C-alpha positions, 0 to 999 in steps of 0.5 A, a space after each residue: 505487464 508483469 514482464 514490464 514490456 510496456 510498449 507491447 502492453 500499450 499496443 494491446 490496450 490500444 487495440 482492445 480499446 477499439 472494442 471495449 473501453 469500459 471493462 474493469 480489467 482494461 481500466 485497471 491495466 490502463 491506469 497501471 500502465 499510465 502510472 508505471 510507464 508514463 509516470 502520469 499520475 493525473 491520467 492514472 487518476 482519471 482512469 481510476 476515477 472512471 473505474 470507480 464510477 463504473 465499478 465502485 464496489 469492486 475490491 480491485 478497483 477500490 484498492 487500486 484507487 486507494 494505492 494511488 491516492 495514498 502514494 500521491 496524496 490526492 483524492 481519487 473519484 472524490 475519495 481519500 486513500 483512507 475512505 477507499 480502504 475503509 470501503 474495502 474493509 466494510 465488506 472484507 474486514 481482514 483484507 491485508 492490502 486495505 489494512 496496509 494502506 490504512 496503516 500507512 495513512 495513519 502513520 502519515 497522520 501520526 495516529 500511532 494507536 490506530 496504526 498499531 491496532 491495525 498493524 497488529 491485526 496484520 501481524 497476527 494474520 501471519 501474512 506480513 512482509 518486510 514493509 509491515 515489519 518495519 512499520 510495526 517497529 516504527 509504530 512501536 518506537 513512536 508509542 514506546 512499546 520497546 518490549 515488542 520491538 525485539 521480537 519483530 526485529 528478529 522476524 525482520 532479520 528472518 524475512 525472505 524479502 530482506 533488504 540489508 540497508 533497511 535492516 541496518 537503518 531499522 537497527 540504528 533507529 532501535 539502538 538510538 531509541 534505547 540510548 545505545 549510542 556507542 
């Protein structure tokens, strides 16, 4: 799957399904294949719903469901992305993946203060990437915390996974917010 050899993965999963169709790993890999290769969110949702029915308290299953629910805007197994991420945080309150999903959902809902609190928690952990840094800048712009932006922007510039286009877009948004239109 990591090498994106989807035909091989599909064949192996079909072979494995003859023996065991209900293992957690099988269901997660099947859903990932349906999503990445087949681009079939409906089938991936159904597979993750089955995984949630069988392994409803498993962190990996909850996060896979939350990710899909967040990207599609639909409920998985009757749960929203927020609800699934909160289930993970109920047992692991510093799970970066779950916190990131909640931040994304709060940004979509324009719940800036909640997004700020959770994204700050991620930033304090030191376990952040380009997306988390850009989210933090966007949140700070929305709630007018201009003093924090420069420090976060410097971290973004030094990010190992830096995308120059995203850096330029972010810098333009900051300059506009500071009324530096020239």
